[in-house]
C-alpha positions in Angstrom: -53.9 -28.8 -38.7 -54.9 -30.0 -42.1 -58.4 -29.3 -43.4 -60.1 -26.8 -45.8 -60.9 -23.1 -45.0 -64.1 -22.2 -43.3 -65.0 -26.0 -42.2 -63.6 -28.4 -39.8 -63.3 -31.9 -41.3 -63.5 -34.8 -39.0 -63.2 -38.4 -40.6 -64.0 -41.7 -39.1 -61.3 -44.2 -38.9 -63.2 -47.0 -37.4 -66.7 -47.4 -36.3 -66.4 -50.7 -34.0 -63.7 -52.6 -32.4 -62.8 -54.7 -35.4 -63.5 -52.3 -38.4 -61.3 -52.3 -41.6 -57.9 -50.4 -41.7 -57.4 -49.6 -45.3 -60.1 -47.2 -45.8 -58.6 -45.3 -42.7 -55.3 -45.2 -44.2 -56.7 -43.6 -47.3 -58.5 -40.9 -45.3 -55.3 -40.2 -43.5 -53.5 -39.7 -46.8 -56.1 -38.1 -48.8 -58.8 -36.7 -46.5 -57.2 -33.4 -45.5 -58.6 -33.9 -42.2 -58.4 -31.8 -38.8 -59.2 -34.9 -36.8 -59.6 -38.6 -37.3 -61.8 -40.4 -34.7 -61.5 -44.3 -34.3 -64.5 -45.4 -32.2 -63.6 -48.8 -31.2 -65.6 -49.5 -28.0 -68.9 -51.2 -27.2 -70.3 -52.2 -23.9 -69.4 -55.9 -24.4 -66.2 -55.0 -25.9 -65.0 -53.2 -22.7 -66.3 -56.0 -20.5 -64.1 -58.5 -22.5 -61.1 -56.0 -22.2 -61.4 -56.1 -18.4 -61.1 -59.9 -18.6 -58.0 -59.6 -20.9 -56.5 -57.2 -18.4 -57.3 -59.4 -15.4 -55.5 -62.1 -17.2 -52.4 -59.9 -18.1 -52.0 -56.3 -16.8 -50.3 -55.5 -20.1 -53.3 -56.1 -22.0 -56.8 -54.7 -21.8 -56.8 -52.4 -24.9 -58.0 -52.7 -28.4 -55.9 -55.9 -29.9 -55.7 -53.9 -33.4 -54.1 -50.7 -31.7 -50.5 -51.6 -32.9 -51.4 -52.4 -36.7 -53.6 -49.1 -36.6 -51.0 -46.9 -35.2 -48.3 -48.2 -37.3 -50.3 -47.6 -40.4 -51.9 -44.1 -39.5 -49.3 -42.5 -37.4 -47.0 -41.5 -40.3 -49.8 -40.0 -42.7 -51.8 -38.3 -39.8 -48.2 -36.8 -38.6 -47.4 -35.5 -42.2 -50.9 -34.0 -42.6 -51.4 -32.7 -39.0 -54.2 -34.8 -38.4 -55.1 -35.2 -34.7 -56.2 -38.8 -33.8 -59.0 -39.4 -31.1 -59.6 -42.8 -30.0 -61.3 -45.2 -27.2 -58.9 -47.7 -28.2 -57.6 -47.7 -24.7 -60.6 -49.7 -23.5 -59.9 -51.1 -19.9 -56.2 -50.0 -20.1 -55.8 -46.5 -21.7 -52.2 -46.2 -20.1 -50.9 -49.3 -21.7 -52.3 -48.2 -25.0 -50.7 -44.8 -24.8 -47.3 -46.3 -23.7 -47.6 -48.7 -26.7 -48.5 -46.0 -29.1 -45.5 -43.9 -27.8 -43.2 -47.0 -28.4 -44.7 -47.3 -31.9 -44.2 -43.6 -32.6 -40.4 -43.9 -31.4 -40.0 -47.1 -33.8 -41.3 -45.0 -36.6 -39.0 -42.2 -36.0 -41.9 -39.7 -35.1 -39.8 -38.2 -32.4 -41.8 -35.7 -30.3 -45.1 -37.0 -31.1 -47.3 -36.3 -28.0 -49.7 -39.0 -26.8 -52.5 -38.1 -24.2 -53.7 -40.7 -22.0 -57.2 -40.0 -20.7 -58.2 -42.0 -17.4 -60.9 -41.8 -14.7 -63.5 -43.6 -16.6 -62.8 -46.9 -14.7 -65.1 -46.7 -11.4 -64.7 -50.2 -10.5 -63.8 -49.4 -7.0 -66.2 -46.7 -6.6 -69.7 -47.9 -7.1 -70.9 -50.6 -4.3 -72.6 -53.8 -5.4 -75.8 -52.5 -3.5 -76.1 -49.8 -6.3 -79.4 -50.1 -8.2 -79.7 -51.2 -11.8 -80.5 -48.5 -14.5 -83.2 -50.3 -16.6 -84.5 -53.2 -14.3 -85.3 -54.0 -10.7 -82.6 -55.0 -8.4 -78.9 -54.1 -7.6 -75.7 -55.2 -8.9 -75.4 -57.8 -6.1 -78.7 -59.6 -7.5 -76.9 -60.6 -10.7 -74.9 -62.9 -8.9 -71.8 -63.0 -11.0 -68.4 -61.5 -10.5 -68.1 -58.1 -11.7 -64.9 -57.8 -14.0 -65.2 -53.7 -14.4 -67.2 -50.7 -14.3 -66.7 -47.7 -16.8 -68.5 -44.3 -16.7 -69.1 -42.5 -20.0 -66.7 -39.7 -20.2 -67.8 -36.6 -22.3 -66.1 -33.8 -24.0 -64.9 -32.1 -21.0 -62.6 -35.0 -20.2 -61.2 -34.9 -23.6 -60.8 -30.9 -24.0 -57.7 -30.6 -21.9 -55.7 -33.0 -24.0 -56.8 -31.1 -27.2 -55.9 -27.8 -25.5 -52.5 -29.6 -24.8 -51.9 -29.9 -28.3 -51.7 -33.7 -28.2 -51.2 -35.5 -31.5 -53.0 -38.8 -30.3 -55.6 -38.7 -27.6 -56.4 -42.2 -26.1 -59.0 -42.9 -23.5 -61.1 -45.6 -22.3 -64.8 -45.3 -22.2 -64.8 -42.0 -24.1 -68.5 -41.7 -25.2 -69.0 -42.0 -29.0 -70.4 -38.6 -30.1 -68.1 -36.8 -27.4 -65.0 -37.7 -29.3 -66.4 -35.6 -32.3 -68.0 -33.0 -30.1 -64.7 -31.9 -28.2 -62.5 -30.9 -31.2 -65.5 -28.9 -32.4 -65.9 -27.1 -29.1 -62.1 -26.3 -29.0 -62.0 -25.1 -32.8 -65.0 -22.9 -32.5 -65.1 -22.0 -29.0 -68.3 -23.4 -28.1 -69.3 -23.2 -24.4 -71.0 -25.6 -22.1 -73.9 -23.4 -21.8 -74.5 -23.2 -25.6 -76.6 -26.3 -25.5 -78.1 -25.8 -29.2 -74.4 -26.0 -30.6 -73.6 -28.8 -28.3 -76.7 -30.7 -29.8 -75.5 -30.1 -33.2 -71.9 -31.3 -32.7 -73.3 -34.6 -30.9 -75.5 -35.0 -34.1 -72.5 -34.9 -36.3 -70.9 -37.6 -33.7 -74.0 -39.7 -33.8 -74.0 -39.6 -37.6 -70.3 -40.4 -37.9 -69.5 -42.8 -35.0 -70.5 -46.1 -37.0 -68.3 -45.6 -39.8 -69.6 -47.3 -42.9 -73.2 -47.5 -41.8 -73.6 -43.9 -43.2 -71.5 -44.4 -46.4 -73.7 -47.6 -47.5 -72.1 -50.3 -45.7 -74.6 -51.9 -43.3 -77.3 -49.8 -45.1 -77.1 -52.1 -48.3 -79.8 -54.5 -49.2 -79.4 -55.8 -52.7 -82.6 -55.1 -54.8 -84.0 -52.8 -52.1 -81.1 -50.5 -51.3 -78.4 -51.0 -53.7 -74.9 -49.7 -53.0 -72.0 -49.8 -55.5 -68.4 -50.7 -54.8 -69.0 -52.1 -51.1 -65.7 -54.0 -51.2 -64.0 -50.6 -51.3 -66.5 -48.7 -49.2 -65.1 -45.5 -48.0 -65.4 -44.0 -44.4 -67.3 -40.9 -43.9 -66.1 -37.3 -43.5 -68.1 -34.5 -41.8 -67.3 -31.0 -42.9 -68.8 -28.9 -40.0 -69.4 -25.1 -40.0 -69.2 -22.7 -36.8 -73.0 -22.8 -36.5 -72.8 -26.6 -36.2 -74.3 -27.3 -39.6 -72.6 -30.0 -41.5 -72.1 -31.8 -44.8 -71.4 -35.6 -44.6 -69.6 -37.0 -47.4 -66.7 -39.5 -48.3 -63.4 -39.3 -50.5 -64.0 -39.5 -54.2 -63.1 -42.7 -55.8 -64.0 -44.8 -53.0 -67.1 -47.2 -52.9 -70.5 -46.9 -51.1 -72.9 -44.1 -51.1 -73.8 -41.1 -48.9 -77.4 -40.1 -49.6 -80.4 -38.6 -47.7 -81.5 -42.4 -47.2 -78.2 -43.3 -45.6 -78.2 -40.4 -43.4 -81.8 -40.7 -42.2 -81.2 -44.5 -41.3 -78.0 -43.6 -39.4 -79.7 -40.7 -37.6 -82.4 -43.0 -36.1 -79.9 -45.5 -35.2 -80.0 -46.3 -31.3 -82.1 -43.2 -30.8 -85.1 -44.0 -28.3 -86.4 -40.5 -28.3 -85.2 -38.1 -30.9 -86.1 -35.1 -28.9 -84.2 -36.2 -25.9 -80.9 -38.1 -26.9 -78.8 -38.3 -23.8 -75.1 -38.0 -23.9 -72.7 -36.9 -21.2 -72.5 -33.3 -22.7 -76.1 -32.5 -23.6 -79.7 -33.7 -24.0 -79.6 -33.5 -27.6 -82.7 -32.7 -29.8 -82.7 -34.2 -33.2 -86.5 -34.1 -33.8 -86.2 -31.0 -36.2 -83.1 -32.0 -38.0 -83.2 -31.0 -41.7 -81.3 -33.5 -44.1 -80.7 -32.5 -47.9 -78.7 -33.5 -50.7 -75.8 -31.1 -51.5 -74.4 -33.0 -54.4 -73.0 -36.3 -55.3 -72.3 -38.1 -52.0 -72.8 -35.0 -50.3 -75.7 -34.6 -47.6 -76.4 -31.5 -45.4 -77.6 -31.7 -42.0 -78.7 -28.6 -39.7 -81.1 -27.7 -36.9 -80.1 -30.0 -34.1 -80.8 -28.5 -30.7 -80.3 -29.3 -27.3 -81.0 -28.8 -23.5 -78.9 -29.2 -20.4 -76.9 -32.3 -20.1 -78.3 -35.2 -17.5 -77.3 -34.9 -14.1 -75.9 -38.4 -13.8 -73.5 -40.3 -15.9 -74.1 -43.8 -17.3 -72.0 -46.7 -16.1 -71.3 -50.0 -18.0 -70.8 -52.8 -15.5 -69.2 -55.9 -17.0 -69.9 -59.3 -15.4 -67.9 -62.5 -15.7 -70.5 -64.7 -17.3 -68.6 -68.1 -17.6 -68.4 -69.7 -21.0 -70.0 -70.0 -24.4 -69.7 -73.2 -26.1 -70.3 -73.4 -29.8 -70.0 -76.5 -31.9 -71.5 -77.6 -35.4 -71.6 -80.4 -37.8 -73.0 -80.6 -41.4 -75.2 -82.9 -43.4 -75.6 -83.1 -47.0 -77.4 -84.9 -49.7 -80.9 -86.3 -49.9 -83.1 -85.8 -46.6 -80.2 -83.9 -45.1 -82.8 -81.8 -43.5 -84.4 -84.7 -41.8 -81.0 -86.1 -40.7 -80.1 -82.6 -39.1 -83.4 -82.3 -37.3 -82.6 -86.0 -36.0 -79.1 -84.8 -34.8 -80.6 -81.9 -33.1 -82.9 -84.0 -31.1 -80.3 -86.4 -30.3 -77.9 -83.8 -28.8 -81.0 -81.9 -27.0 -81.8 -85.3 -25.3 -78.1 -86.0 -24.3 -77.3 -82.7 -23.0 -80.4 -82.5 -20.8 -81.4 -85.9 -20.0 -78.1 -87.9 -20.2 -76.0 -85.0 -18.7 -78.5 -83.1 -16.8 -77.4 -79.8 -18.2 -79.7 -77.0 -17.4 -77.8 -74.0 -18.9 -79.3 -71.9 -21.5 -78.9 -73.8 -25.0 -79.8 -73.3 -28.6 -79.8 -76.2 -31.0 -80.6 -75.2 -34.5 -80.5 -76.7 -38.0 -79.2 -73.8 -40.1 -81.0 -74.0 -43.5 -84.3 -74.7 -42.3 -85.5 -71.3 -40.8 -82.9 -71.6 -38.0 -82.8 -67.7 -37.5 -86.3 -67.4 -36.8 -86.1 -69.3 -33.4 -89.9 -68.1 -32.6 -91.4 -69.4 -35.8 -91.6 -72.9 -34.4 -91.8 -74.7 -37.7 -89.8 -75.3 -40.7 -91.1 -75.6 -44.2 -88.6 -76.2 -46.9 -86.3 -79.4 -47.4 -82.6 -78.9 -48.0 -79.8 -80.9 -49.4 -77.3 -79.0 -47.2 -77.6 -78.0 -43.5 -75.6 -77.5 -40.5 -76.3 -78.4 -37.1 -75.4 -75.5 -34.7 -75.3 -75.9 -30.9 -74.7 -72.9 -28.6 -74.5 -73.1 -24.7 -73.9 -70.5 -22.0 -72.6 -71.9 -18.9 -70.7 -71.0 -15.7 -69.2 -74.5 -15.7 -66.2 -75.3 -18.0 -67.2 -78.9 -17.9 -70.6 -78.4 -19.3 -69.0 -76.5 -22.1 -66.5 -79.3 -22.9 -69.4 -81.8 -22.6 -71.3 -79.8 -25.4 -68.5 -80.0 -27.8 -68.0 -83.6 -27.0 -71.5 -84.6 -27.6 -71.8 -82.8 -31.2 -68.4 -84.3 -32.2 -69.6 -87.8 -31.2 -72.3 -87.6 -33.9 -69.5 -88.4 -36.5 -69.8 -92.3 -35.7 -73.0 -92.2 -33.5 -75.2 -91.0 -36.2 -77.2 -90.2 -38.0 -75.7 -90.9 -41.1 -73.4 -88.3 -43.3 -72.2 -85.9 -40.5 -69.0 -84.3 -41.2 -67.0 -80.8 -40.9 -67.2 -80.7 -37.1 -66.0 -77.4 -35.5 -66.2 -76.3 -31.7 -64.8 -73.7 -29.6 -65.0 -72.6 -26.1 -64.8 -68.9 -25.5 -65.0 -66.5 -22.3 -68.5 -65.0 -21.8 -69.3 -61.6 -20.4 -72.6 -59.9 -19.7 -73.2 -56.1 -19.1 -75.6 -54.2 -17.3 -75.9 -50.3 -16.6 -76.3 -48.0 -13.6 -76.4 -44.2 -13.1 -74.1 -42.5 -10.8 -73.5 -39.0 -9.7 -70.9 -37.0 -11.8 -69.0 -36.0 -8.8 -67.8 -39.7 -8.5 -66.1 -39.5 -11.9 -62.7 -37.4 -12.1 -61.1 -37.6 -15.4 -57.2 -37.1 -15.6 -54.9 -36.6 -18.5 -51.3 -37.6 -18.7 -49.0 -36.9 -21.6 -46.4 -39.3 -23.1 -44.0 -38.1 -25.7 -42.0 -40.1 -28.2 
């Protein structure tokens, strides 16, 4: 593999399903990485992927997989960088087969692609199963289930690494586990060494959201200024055998790695820093030390861990019908007043004329519209946009919403223009906990 003596270099090539590609290509070419992880799967993302697969059995994996693999496979093959990703979403087999075909097209003969399955437990968990965070069962949701996926840990990924796969593709591979597994393999960490597993999970947690730790989502002009965000770089972790690590990025890239960016990401989505639950370990981040180690270099150490949870979390995706969204703009003197009148008209038409009771939001963007609980607007504006959003299980209600907003073009008030409307599928997700014994990961190899 690539890398530097004495450390294991892991880079993030994506932090969510639609993340940028060019910084990942830069990392693949200049990063001297041992491993590149592309974390592309959120809970709603996998639910939408199940809907895609139900519509077409050839789909259900990340829609950017082809573009990413075309760009990343050649430089990663040249540098000996292993790719690990959950871009397989609801159809990892199709994703692995497509990656094999792309490798053959690129002339990368002999490239080994591992497909990890077993996270899909749709036919395993009954609808009488209790929900994780609220009363009731899956059946009480009252909507069709599109798919269920258990979070797989490092133990599901390690066999693919041991088989020397060049690319590892799975479905619901847990975010930190994709970073922990190669560290366990490189340094020989055992499942019983919970402090080391906690340290590796810390690295994964810090790295999993990509540019959030190199200044992207951190940026707030005048409060937290970050240079060169248009060319922001993805993060790199240089990890030692004791689990300590340095977070950095490539020289010449935009963004910033600082104690502040690392601290902000450390606390991201962590409800209890002393008990961060993953499939691999109950990680303890409460005593983590964070210290600058040079320009755009921050050292982290002292993570701990205890035994892993007895059960695995499962994301359950439901078909939630449709999301209708429509808008129209008003400009000029008293635009705010005309926008508010249009909002009142649409609200009355949808509820009183058509009797629609589905959840609906009607906002006048430009008049404190994002603060829906504020209950009042203060500032007049010469440029506002009416925005209407409806969630419904009835397609006709969605179509009626777009119709009513577009009708404002002639039905008034004056000066409306720029109508746009769309109807998209809607999903919702819930979580349950299941026994580990019900989840049986498998690995299959495809060779280009």
